[in-house]
C-alpha positions in Angstrom: 6.1 -6.9 -34.3 8.0 -8.4 -31.5 10.5 -11.2 -31.6 10.0 -14.3 -29.3 13.0 -16.5 -28.8 12.0 -20.1 -27.8 14.2 -22.5 -25.8 15.6 -24.2 -28.9 16.9 -20.8 -30.1 14.5 -20.4 -32.9 12.8 -17.0 -33.1 9.2 -16.2 -34.0 7.5 -12.9 -34.7 4.0 -12.0 -33.1 2.0 -8.8 -32.8 2.7 -6.7 -29.8 0.4 -7.5 -26.9 0.1 -11.2 -27.8 -0.6 -13.4 -24.7 1.5 -16.3 -23.6 -1.5 -18.7 -24.2 -1.8 -17.4 -27.8 1.9 -18.2 -28.4 1.4 -21.6 -26.9 -1.5 -22.4 -29.2 0.5 -21.3 -32.3 3.0 -23.8 -31.3 0.8 -26.8 -30.3 -2.8 -26.9 -29.4 -2.1 -30.1 -27.3 0.8 -28.4 -25.5 -1.4 -25.5 -24.7 -3.8 -27.6 -22.9 -1.0 -28.6 -20.5 0.7 -25.4 -19.9 0.4 -23.8 -16.4 2.5 -20.6 -16.9 5.1 -19.1 -18.9 8.6 -17.7 -18.4 9.1 -14.3 -20.2 12.7 -13.0 -19.9 13.2 -15.2 -16.9 10.1 -13.9 -15.0 7.2 -16.3 -14.5 3.9 -15.0 -15.6 0.2 -15.8 -16.3 -0.8 -17.4 -19.5 -3.0 -14.5 -20.1 -0.4 -11.9 -19.5 0.3 -9.7 -22.7 4.0 -9.5 -24.0 4.9 -6.2 -25.3 8.6 -6.5 -26.2 11.1 -9.0 -27.5 11.6 -11.8 -25.1 13.2 -15.1 -24.3 10.1 -17.4 -23.8 9.4 -20.8 -22.2 6.2 -22.6 -21.6 6.0 -24.2 -18.1 4.3 -27.4 -17.4 4.0 -29.8 -14.4 7.5 -31.1 -15.4 9.1 -27.7 -14.6 9.8 -26.5 -11.0 8.3 -23.1 -11.8 5.2 -24.8 -13.2 4.8 -26.8 -10.0 5.2 -23.8 -7.8 2.6 -21.8 -9.8 0.2 -24.8 -9.7 0.6 -25.0 -5.8 0.4 -21.4 -5.2 -2.9 -21.4 -7.2 -4.1 -24.4 -5.1 -3.5 -22.3 -1.9 -6.0 -19.8 -3.3 -8.5 -22.6 -4.0 -8.0 -23.7 -0.3 -8.6 -20.2 0.8 -11.9 -20.1 -1.0 -13.0 -23.3 0.8 -12.0 -21.8 4.1 -13.7 -18.5 3.4 -16.9 -20.5 2.7 -16.6 -22.5 6.0 -15.2 -19.6 8.2 -16.6 -16.4 6.7 -14.8 -14.2 9.3 -11.4 -15.7 8.4 -8.5 -13.3 7.5 -5.7 -14.5 5.3 -2.0 -13.6 5.6 0.1 -15.3 3.0 -0.2 -18.6 1.0 3.0 -19.5 -0.7 4.1 -22.7 -2.6 6.7 -24.7 -0.7 8.9 -27.6 -1.7 6.0 -30.1 -1.7 2.6 -28.4 -1.8 1.5 -25.1 -0.2 0.2 -23.7 3.1 -1.9 -20.7 4.0 -1.6 -18.7 7.2 -5.1 -17.7 8.5 -6.5 -15.8 11.5 -9.7 -17.8 12.5 -10.3 -15.8 15.5 -11.3 -17.9 18.5 -12.1 -20.8 16.3 -10.0 -24.0 16.6 -9.7 -26.0 13.4 -9.6 -29.8 13.6 -8.7 -32.6 11.4 -12.5 -33.2 10.6 -12.5 -29.7 9.1 -9.8 -30.6 6.8 -12.0 -33.4 5.3 -14.8 -30.7 4.7 -12.4 -28.4 3.1 -11.0 -31.0 0.8 -14.5 -31.9 -0.4 -15.1 -28.2 -1.0 -11.9 -27.8 -2.9 -12.7 -30.7 -5.2 -16.1 -29.0 -5.9 -14.6 -25.8 -6.8 -11.7 -27.4 -8.8 -14.4 -29.0 -11.0 -16.1 -25.7 -11.8 -13.0 -24.8 -13.7 -13.1 -21.2 -12.7 -10.5 -19.0 -14.2 -7.8 -17.2 -12.1 -8.5 -13.5 -13.1 -5.9 -10.7 -12.4 -6.9 -7.3 -11.8 -4.4 -4.3 -11.2 -5.6 -1.9 -8.5 -4.3 1.6 -7.4 -2.8 1.5 -4.0 -5.5 3.9 -2.4 -8.2 1.8 -3.8 -6.5 -1.5 -2.4 -6.2 0.2 1.0 -9.9 1.3 1.0 -10.9 -2.2 0.1 -9.1 -3.8 3.1 -9.9 -1.0 5.4 -13.5 -1.8 4.9 -13.0 -5.3 5.7 -11.0 -4.5 8.8 -8.0 -6.8 7.4 -4.9 -5.7 9.2 -2.8 -8.4 7.6 -3.5 -7.2 4.0 -2.9 -3.6 5.0 0.5 -4.5 6.4 1.4 -6.2 3.2 0.2 -3.1 1.2 2.4 -0.8 3.4 5.4 -2.4 1.7 4.0 -2.1 -1.8 4.3 0.8 -4.4 1.6 2.1 -6.6 1.7 0.3 -9.9 2.8 -3.1 -8.4 -0.4 -4.0 -6.7 -2.8 -6.7 -8.1 -5.7 -8.8 -7.0 -6.7 -12.3 -8.2 -10.1 -13.8 -8.2 -11.3 -17.3 -8.7 -14.8 -18.3 -8.1 -16.0 -16.4 -4.9 -12.5 -15.7 -3.5 -10.5 -12.5 -4.2 -7.0 -11.7 -2.6 -4.3 -9.4 -2.8 -1.5 -11.3 -4.9 1.2 -10.7 -7.3 0.7 -14.0 -8.9 1.4 -15.8 -11.2 -1.5 -18.3 -11.3 -2.4 -21.3 -13.5 -5.3 -20.6 -16.2 -8.1 -22.2 -14.1 -8.9 -24.5 -11.2 -9.9 -27.4 -13.5 -6.0 -28.3 -13.7 -6.3 -29.3 -10.2 -7.5 -33.0 -10.2 -6.2 -34.5 -6.9 -6.2 -32.8 -3.4 -4.9 -33.6 0.0 -4.7 -31.4 2.9 -2.0 -32.7 5.1 -1.8 -31.0 8.3 -2.7 -28.1 10.7 0.0 -26.1 12.6 0.3 -22.9 14.5 2.5 -20.1 13.0 3.4 -16.7 14.3 2.4 -13.7 12.2 5.6 -12.8 10.3 7.5 -15.6 12.1 7.7 -13.5 15.2 6.8 -15.2 18.6 5.7 -11.8 19.9 3.0 -11.6 17.3 -0.5 -13.4 17.3 -0.3 -17.1 16.4 -2.2 -17.9 13.2 -3.6 -21.1 11.8 -1.3 -22.7 9.2 -3.0 -25.3 6.8 -0.7 -27.4 4.7 -1.8 -29.1 1.6 -0.6 -30.7 -1.6 -2.3 -31.0 -5.1 -1.5 -33.0 -8.3 -2.8 -32.9 -11.9 -3.8 -36.7 -11.4 -4.7 -39.0 -8.6 -1.9 -41.5 -9.4 0.7 -39.0 -8.5 -1.1 -38.1 -5.4 -1.3 -41.7 -4.3 2.4 -42.2 -4.8 3.2 -39.1 -2.9 0.9 -40.1 0.1 2.7 -43.5 0.1 6.1 -41.6 0.3 4.7 -39.4 3.1 3.9 -42.4 5.2 7.4 -43.8 4.8 8.7 -40.3 5.7 6.7 -40.2 8.9 8.3 -43.5 9.9 11.8 -41.9 9.1 11.2 -38.5 10.7 14.4 -37.7 12.5 12.7 -36.2 15.4 10.8 -39.5 16.1 13.9 -41.6 15.5 16.1 -39.3 17.3 13.9 -40.0 20.5 13.4 -43.5 20.0 17.2 -44.3 19.5 18.3 -41.8 22.2 20.2 -39.7 19.7 19.3 -36.2 20.9 16.9 -34.3 23.1 15.4 -30.8 23.3 14.6 -29.2 26.7 12.7 -26.0 27.3 15.0 -25.0 30.2 18.0 -25.2 27.8 16.0 -23.3 25.1 14.5 -23.6 21.6 16.7 -24.9 18.8 19.5 -26.0 21.3 19.8 -29.8 21.0 21.3 -31.9 23.6 23.3 -34.7 22.2 22.9 -38.0 24.2 25.6 -40.7 24.4 24.4 -42.4 21.3 24.3 -39.1 19.3 27.8 -38.2 20.5 29.1 -41.4 19.1 27.8 -40.5 15.7 29.3 -37.0 16.0 32.7 -38.5 16.9 32.6 -40.9 14.0 31.8 -38.1 11.6 34.6 -35.9 13.0 37.0 -38.9 12.6 36.0 -39.3 9.0 36.4 -35.6 8.4 39.7 -35.3 10.1 41.1 -38.3 8.2 39.9 -36.9 4.9 41.2 -33.3 5.6 44.5 -34.6 6.7 45.0 -36.5 3.5 44.0 -33.3 1.7 46.6 -31.3 3.4 44.4 -29.3 5.9 45.7 -28.0 9.2 43.2 -28.0 12.2 42.5 -25.0 14.3 40.3 -24.1 17.1 38.6 -20.7 17.6 36.5 -19.1 20.5 32.7 -18.9 20.6 32.7 -15.3 20.8 34.3 -12.2 19.3 34.2 -8.4 19.6 31.9 -6.4 17.4 34.8 -4.7 15.6 35.6 -8.0 13.8 32.2 -8.5 12.5 32.1 -4.9 11.2 35.3 -5.6 9.5 34.0 -8.8 7.9 30.8 -7.1 6.9 28.4 -9.5 8.8 27.4 -6.4 10.7 25.0 -5.1 9.2 24.5 -7.7 6.4 23.9 -10.7 8.7 22.8 -9.1 12.0 19.2 -10.3 12.0 20.7 -13.9 12.2 23.0 -13.2 15.2 22.2 -13.2 18.8 22.1 -9.8 20.5 25.5 -8.4 21.7 26.8 -8.8 25.2 28.5 -5.7 26.7 31.5 -5.7 29.0 33.6 -2.7 29.9 32.0 -0.8 27.1 32.9 -3.4 24.5 30.4 -5.4 22.6 30.8 -9.1 22.1 28.7 -11.4 19.8 28.3 -15.1 19.8 30.0 -16.6 16.9 27.6 -17.0 13.8 30.2 -18.1 11.4 33.9 -19.3 11.7 35.4 -17.4 8.8 36.4 -14.2 10.4 38.2 -16.1 13.1 40.0 -18.2 10.4 41.0 -14.9 8.5 42.7 -13.8 11.6 44.7 -17.1 11.9 45.9 -16.6 8.4 46.9 -13.0 9.1 48.8 -14.0 12.3 52.0 -14.9 10.5 53.5 -13.6 7.2 52.6 -15.7 4.2 54.4 -16.1 0.7 53.2 -17.7 -2.4 55.1 -20.8 -1.3 52.8 -21.2 1.7 49.7 -21.3 -0.5 47.3 -22.9 -0.7 46.9 -22.6 3.0 44.0 -24.8 4.2 42.6 -24.7 7.7 39.8 -26.7 9.1 37.6 -26.7 12.3 34.4 -28.3 13.5 33.4 -24.9 14.9 30.4 -24.4 17.0 28.3 -21.4 15.8 25.0 -19.6 17.1 22.4 -18.3 14.9 19.2 -16.7 15.9 16.6 -18.5 13.9 13.0 -17.3 14.2 11.2 -19.7 16.6 8.7 -20.4 13.8 11.4 -21.7 11.5 13.0 -24.1 14.2 12.6 -27.7 13.1 14.2 -30.5 14.9 17.8 -30.8 14.0 17.3 -29.2 10.6 16.8 -25.6 11.8 18.7 -25.0 15.1 20.3 -22.0 16.9 23.4 -24.0 17.9 25.4 -25.8 15.2 28.6 -27.6 14.9 30.0 -27.0 11.4 32.4 -28.9 9.3 34.1 -25.7 8.3 37.3 -25.0 6.4 38.9 -22.1 4.6 41.3 -22.2 1.6 43.5 -19.4 0.9 45.1 -19.5 -2.6 46.1 -17.6 -5.7 43.9 -17.0 -8.6 46.0 -19.7 -10.6 45.4 -22.3 -7.9 41.7 -21.6 -7.6 40.4 -24.1 -10.2 42.3 -27.1 -8.7 41.3 -26.2 -5.1 37.8 -25.8 -6.0 37.7 -29.0 -8.1 39.3 -30.9 -5.1 36.6 -29.6 -2.6 33.9 -30.9 -5.1 35.8 -34.3 -5.3 35.6 -34.5 -1.5 31.8 -34.1 -1.6 31.8 -36.9 -4.3 33.8 -39.1 -1.9 31.3 -38.5 1.0 28.3 -39.1 -1.2 29.6 -42.6 -2.1 30.3 -43.5 1.7 26.8 -42.5 2.6 25.1 -44.0 -0.3 23.8 -40.6 -1.7 23.1 -41.2 -5.3 21.1 -38.1 -6.3 22.5 -34.7 -5.8 22.8 -31.4 -7.7 24.9 -28.3 -7.0 23.1 -25.0 -7.0 25.3 -22.2 -8.3 24.0 -19.3 -6.4 24.8 -15.9 -8.2 24.5 -12.3 -7.3 21.7 -9.9 -8.3 23.1 -7.0 -10.3 20.2 -4.8 -9.1 21.1 -5.4 -5.4 24.8 -4.5 -5.5 25.7 -2.3 -2.4 22.6 -3.5 -0.7 22.7 -7.4 -0.3 26.0 -7.8 -2.2 29.4 -6.3 -2.2 29.4 -3.5 -4.9 32.1 -5.2 -7.1 30.4 -6.0 -10.4 33.5 -7.1 -12.2 34.7 -9.3 -9.5 31.2 -10.9 -9.3 31.3 -11.9 -13.0 34.8 -13.1 -12.9 34.5 -15.4 -9.9 31.1 -16.6 -11.0 32.7 -17.6 -14.3 35.6 -19.3 -12.5 33.2 -21.5 -10.5 31.1 -22.2 -13.6 34.0 -23.4 -15.5 35.1 -25.8 -12.8 31.6 -27.2 -12.5 31.5 -27.8 -16.3 35.0 -29.2 -16.5 34.3 -31.8 -13.8 31.0 -32.7 -15.2 29.1 -32.2 -11.8 25.4 -31.7 -12.2 24.4 -28.1 -11.5 21.8 -25.4 -11.8 22.3 -21.6 -11.6 20.1 -19.6 -9.3 20.2 -15.7 -9.5 20.1 -13.7 -6.3 21.1 -16.3 -3.7 24.8 -15.7 -3.6 26.7 -15.0 -0.3 27.2 -11.1 0.2 31.0 -11.5 -0.5 30.9 -13.9 -3.5 29.1 -16.7 -5.5 28.4 -20.0 -3.7 27.3 -23.6 -4.4 24.6 -25.0 -2.2 24.6 -28.8 -2.3 21.1 -30.4 -2.7 20.9 -34.1 -1.9 18.1 -36.5 -1.9 17.6 -39.2 0.8 16.7 -43.0 0.1 12.9 -42.1 -0.2 13.5 -39.0 -2.3 13.3 -36.2 0.1 15.5 -33.2 -0.8 17.9 -31.7 1.7 20.3 -28.8 1.5 23.4 -30.4 2.8 26.3 -28.0 2.7 27.9 -25.0 1.0 31.1 -24.2 -1.0 31.6 -20.5 -1.3 34.1 -18.2 -3.1 35.0 -15.0 -1.4 36.8 -12.1 -3.2 35.9 -9.4 -0.7 37.0 -10.7 2.8 40.6 -10.8 2.0 40.6 -7.0 1.3 38.4 -6.2 4.2 40.8 -8.0 6.6 43.8 -6.7 4.6 45.1 -10.2 4.1 48.0 -10.6 1.8 50.8 -13.0 0.7 54.1 -12.1 -1.0 53.8 -13.3 -4.6 56.6 -14.4 -6.9 57.5 -10.7 -7.9 58.0 -10.1 -4.1 54.8 -8.0 -4.1 51.8 -8.1 -1.7 48.7 -9.8 -3.2 45.3 -10.5 -1.8 44.4 -14.2 -1.7 41.1 -15.7 -3.0 39.2 -17.6 -0.2 37.2 -20.6 -0.6 34.7 -21.4 2.2 33.7 -25.1 2.3 31.6 -27.4 4.6 31.2 -30.7 2.9 29.3 -32.5 5.8 27.5 -29.4 6.6 26.6 -29.4 10.4 26.4 -32.1 12.8 22.6 -31.2 13.5 21.5 -31.1 9.8 23.6 -34.0 8.5 22.7 -36.4 11.3 19.0 -35.4 10.9 19.5 -36.4 7.2 21.3 -39.6 8.0 18.4 -40.7 10.4 15.8 -40.3 7.7 18.1 -41.6 4.9 18.8 -44.9 6.8 15.6 -45.0 8.7 17.8 -45.2 11.8 19.5 -48.4 10.6 22.9 -46.9 10.5 25.9 -48.7 8.8 28.0 -50.7 11.3 30.8 -48.2 11.2 28.7 -45.2 12.4 26.1 -47.1 14.4 26.1 -46.0 18.2 25.8 -49.8 19.3 27.5 -52.1 16.9 26.8 -55.6 18.6 24.4 -56.8 21.1 25.1 -60.0 22.8 22.1 -62.0 23.7 22.7 -64.9 26.1 19.8 -67.5 26.1 20.0 -67.8 29.9 22.0 -66.7 33.0 24.3 -69.7 32.9 25.9 -68.4 29.7 26.6 -65.0 31.2 30.3 -65.6 31.8 30.9 -66.5 28.2 28.9 -63.5 27.0 31.2 -61.3 29.2 34.1 -63.0 27.7 32.8 -62.3 24.2 32.1 -58.6 25.3 35.8 -58.1 26.4 37.1 -59.6 23.1 34.9 -57.2 21.1 35.9 -54.2 23.2 39.6 -55.0 22.7 38.9 -54.7 19.0 37.2 -51.3 19.5 33.9 -52.7 18.6 30.9 -51.0 20.5 29.1 -53.8 22.2 26.7 -54.6 25.2 25.3 -57.7 26.8 21.6 -58.0 27.2 21.5 -59.0 31.0 17.7 -59.1 31.4 16.0 -62.1 32.4 13.9 -62.4 29.3 13.1 -65.1 26.6 15.6 -65.0 23.7 12.6 -64.2 21.3 11.9 -60.9 23.2 15.5 -60.1 23.3 15.8 -60.4 19.6 12.8 -58.3 19.0 13.8 -55.6 21.3 17.3 -55.4 19.7 15.7 -55.3 16.2 13.6 -52.2 17.5 16.9 -50.5 18.6 18.3 -51.1 15.0 21.5 -52.7 16.3 23.6 -54.0 13.2 24.5 -57.3 14.7 23.2 -59.6 17.4 25.3 -62.5 18.9 23.0 -65.3 20.4 24.8 -67.4 22.9 23.7 -70.9 24.0 25.2 -74.2 25.1 26.7 -75.1 21.7 28.3 -71.5 21.3 29.9 -71.6 24.6 31.1 -75.0 24.3 32.7 -74.4 20.9 33.9 -70.9 21.3 31.6 -69.5 18.7 28.6 -67.1 18.3 25.4 -67.4 16.4 25.1 -64.3 14.2 22.0 -62.3 13.4 22.1 -59.3 11.1 19.8 -56.4 11.3 16.9 -56.8 8.8 18.4 -60.1 7.5 17.9 -62.5 10.4 20.1 -65.5 11.1 23.4 -65.6 9.0 25.0 -68.6 10.7 27.3 -69.7 13.4 30.9 -68.3 13.4 34.0 -68.5 15.3 34.2 -65.5 17.5 37.7 -64.5 16.2 36.4 -64.8 12.5 33.4 -62.7 13.4 35.6 -60.0 14.9 37.9 -60.0 11.9 34.9 -59.7 9.5 33.2 -56.8 11.4 36.4 -54.9 12.0 37.1 -54.9 8.2 33.4 -53.7 7.6 33.9 -50.9 10.0 37.5 -50.0 8.8 36.2 -49.7 5.2 33.1 -47.7 6.2 30.8 -49.9 4.2 27.2 -48.9 3.8 24.1 -50.9 3.8 
């Protein structure tokens, strides 16, 4: 008999070899009909998988993230079956689940797929889903698997097999489709009730632009039509809010092939937003006791060898430049430079905590297939800082960083967020992580306690820590429910020793400081991309590139319009006059399209009385006001950084 521990802590005994589905049925027949997969000792598995040892056990439904992921990966296989039926010579690379749905990378030879093909594929998928075909797993020796794909001439699967060992190879079949896959999968295709193939894109094999470009088909599925309909409505709204589209329409940023992929050029409007974000960060950090520093964009190879970023992080760094026999790298992170600043002068415990901050420019070599607008770039400006403290000071410092996050969330109207506590993987110590098992456990526990004490919502994720310590990744949701990774807050117990950093403690002995890496506003690139989508381009007045547009009804009111402009500029309000010879209705409509927070309409009455007729973005006419009263009101709104 084996003991199965359920999520509520209760323990049940079963015969060895019992399947997850049999356990589900023993708990509730109704529940068993909804279950997609199971978690056994933390590993997601098929419902048909036998369990041969004592285990912690959880049934996964659509409401669980791992349940959704299994559902969408199974849907990718269903789509592949439809593709295989329509394009018999297709070769399949990988078909993973993603945040919302799934994709499959496919070699279609010389065939170009169109949007019309997606409609045909959707229809076939619905037919196959209704057949309720089971997903059947079959283990296979490596030699047999190699023979199978060699006969098919499938170089993609043969490449995958080259990285697998005997005993870890399995195939899955549903209906007429069979593929190399480790799984897991849902019990059958019948669970898939609503299907939408959303787009076609190109994707280089293995994400390498030197390789062949494959066809990537994206899709999403749901267990009922209602959820799909709601998702499609959200998708339409998301298209309107796409930061790439809005960034172009509002002249925020541009990309140019002569400059290079992933290297955004900030236009005047975007630069204003950057300056306002930096102003906010500097004010906040000054109040919190940070000192500002500036570091160079390159450094010698020796520094990155000391930090450990070489070789741990080498794949994400640009290739080195060599001068006089010395290799230099573009800066991919600010921390080693900051460690050198800490080490430049002797420190005692009285100097700690020592907090230094910088909006540092970093360069990371993201694969071309991963670049995406402002969200994945190769040049980034990071709201970075490092705190050097004693172990006794750590909890308060880490708590203060979290409180800074919460302050920013309130300013920007971010209501939904969660902290992802990323831990190490004990099996990868010395490979992916610094080999200090006791320090890993100690620092992870320190972070966990702070999160619990401050009642910050968090989840724990194994195997995603930084190589030098645990970290928190901050997940936020925009106004329409899209999830973004905003920033990070990391604990570092290794860099201090690697750089031989020390301070003199109360016993007059050298001691290595703990280091906190934090970036509450992330990078300009990612955060402004988020804000564009979050606000749909309608920025709050304080951060809007243009805050007021003055609209004279005709040329004879232009002198008064210029007088209004000068008064606004004296009050540090960003304003312009629409000098075009257009009707006032068109001027208003065009200004609405530019999403300027305020419009001041000026005619005979306004000029005679020294007033302005005020229109608010999205609200229309809000009345006639004395110019100085308007300036006082908008100045207060800007100073308080009020959101909309």
